N, C-alpha and C positions, 0 to 999 in steps of 0.2 A: 503493500499500499504506500510505500515511500514516495513513488513518483506521483501518485495522485495527491498526496499531502503537499508535495512540492509545487503543485499547480492548483492550489486550492483557494476557495472563498465562494460566496453565493449571494447574489443580489440581482435585481433587475432595474436598469435605468435605460433611458432613451437618449436622443440627441441633446447635447448641451445640458446634461444632467448635473446633479449637485456635486459630482466629483471633479468637474472640470478645473476648478480652482486649485486643486491639490494633485492633479494627475501628472505623473512623470512623463507620459507621452505628449502631454500638452506643452511641456516646458522645452520647446524646440531648442533654445539656446544652450540648454544643459545636456542635451542628448549627445552621447558618444557612440561611435560605431556606425555612423550613417554611411550607407553604401550609395544611395541614389535618392533623388526626390522628383516628384512630379507635382502637378498643380494641386492634387488632393491627397497624395500619399507619400509616405516615407518608407524606404526599404532600409532595414536596420539589422545589424548583427545581434543575435540573441546573446545576452551576457551570461547566460547559464546554459551553454549549448549542449544538447544531447550528443551531437557529433559535430565535427568540424564542417562548416557550411550551413549550419542551422541559422536561418534568418527569419525576420518578421516583416509583414506588410501591415503598416499602421496608417489609418486615416489621419490626416491633419486635424480635421474637425473632431470634437469630442463626441464620439458615437459609442454607445454601449457595446454593440456587437455588429457583426455583418448583417444580421437580420434586420437591423435598424438603419442600414446604410441608405441614404437617399438615392433613388434611381438615377439622378442626374450625375452621380459619381461613378456609375457602373462601368462605363467605357474606359475611364481612366484606371479603375481598379483592375479590370481584365487585362489591360495593357501592362500594368505593373506586375501582375501575377505571371503573365506570359514571359515577361523579361526575367523575373526571378527563376522560373522554371527552365528557361533556355540556358541561363548561366549555370545553374546547378547541374543540369545534364552535361554541359560542356566541361565543367571543372571538377565535378564531384560525381554524383550519381543521380538517377531519377528520384525526384522528391515525392513525398507525401505532403498533404496539407491538412492541418488540424486547427480547429478553433473551439474554445471553450463555450463561446456563446453566452457569456455572463456566468453560466453554471461553473463553479469552482475556479473562477478567475482569481488571479492575484493582483492584477492591475485592471481597474474598471474602465477600460477603454479598448475598443475593438482592436484585436491584433490577430492576424492569421500566421500560424507557424508554417514555414516551408522547411522540411527536414530531408536531407538527401540520404535516404535509406537504400536506394536501389530498387530493384524489381520485387518488392514485397508483395505478398498476397494475404491480406487480412480477411478476404471474403466480404468486403463491405457491401456489395450488391445484395447478397443473401441476408446479411445482418440487418440491412436497412429495410428490406422487404418484410422481414419477420418481426423486427423490433422497433422500427422507426419509419422513415420515409425516404425512398431514393430521391436523389437530387440531380437534376439535369441542368439547372441554371440558378443563379443567385436569387431569382424571383421565388424559387421554391423555398429557400431559407427564409426570405422575408415573409412568405405566406405562413410558414410554420410559426415564426415569431409573433406575427399578428394574431394568429388563431390560438396558439398554445403557450407562448412565452418562452421560457428557458429551453435551451437545447445544447447539445454539443454536436460538432460536425467533423467528419473525416473523409478524406479523398485519397484514393490510391490510383496508381497507373492502371489502365485497362489491360486486358490480356493481349499479348503480342503487340503492345504499343498502340492498341486501338482505343482512343478516347480515354475516358476516366470512369472510375466507379466511385460514386460519392453518396453519402447518406447523412441525414440529420436524425438525431436520436433524442428521446425525452430525458430529462435530468434525473435519471435513476442511477444510484451509485453502483449497483451490481453491474449494469451494462457498461457504465463509464469505466469502472476499474477493469473490466474484461478487455475493453478496447485499449485502455492505457497500458494494460499488461502486455499487449502485443507490441505497442510502441516501445515500451521499455525493453522487451526482448530484442527488438531490432537494433536499438542503441547498444545493447550489451553484446550482441553478436559482432558489431563493427568495432566498437572502442571500449566496451565495458561500461555498464551503467553506473552512475554515481548520483546520489541525492543532490537536490538543487544547491544547498550551501556549498558542497564540495565542488560542484560544477562552476559556481561563480568564482571560487578561489582559483581553480585550476584552468578556467576557461579563457583567460586573457590571451594566452598564446594562440588558441584556436580563433579568437576574434581577430587578432592581428593577421593570422594566416588567411582568414576569409577576406579581410579587407584588401590584402595584397593580391589575392586571386581575382577579386572583383576588378581591381585597378588594371591588372594584366589583361583580363578579358575585355575590358572597355577599350584598352589601347590596341588590342589585336586587330 
């Protein structure tokens, strides 16, 4: 349960909620590990990386989760996500994408994790069909959030590189820790899993390596 505890907290807020005045992601001038910026998003190195290459896609506007992301930002988000995926595939491995969706967040500001685990197979399509809802577009996540509130989201590469398999799930701890257990096992297989406090202490070399890899990729 260590990994779940390391990615923990539970609330629901929407755009410009009460946390904006004290949000670390809103303090742009204080952020470190910035890889790139767009009009509406920041690509940021995760400072407690599960593996080298672990990065975040963070809206500039204080939004609780991607289920609350204004539709006007969607094209910019998809471009930022595509850019992150292309970089990770070129310099590391195929990524998965994961979002807490407010459920068990530690920072109450939307942030999508992009983690280069390679061609993992969590069985997201089957899990989502049986225990949540398959996702084909961001509008599906917005629909869930509008109808049911809290969720968590996971996306893995499709079979044979064909598309993606993605799903949104209700905030049930059993299902959450089942999925997080698969994420933890993937990290452990590649670099050995460590709890978040240890990753923060040991992660600075990985952050620097990620930033250098991004610079080299951008210059190529």
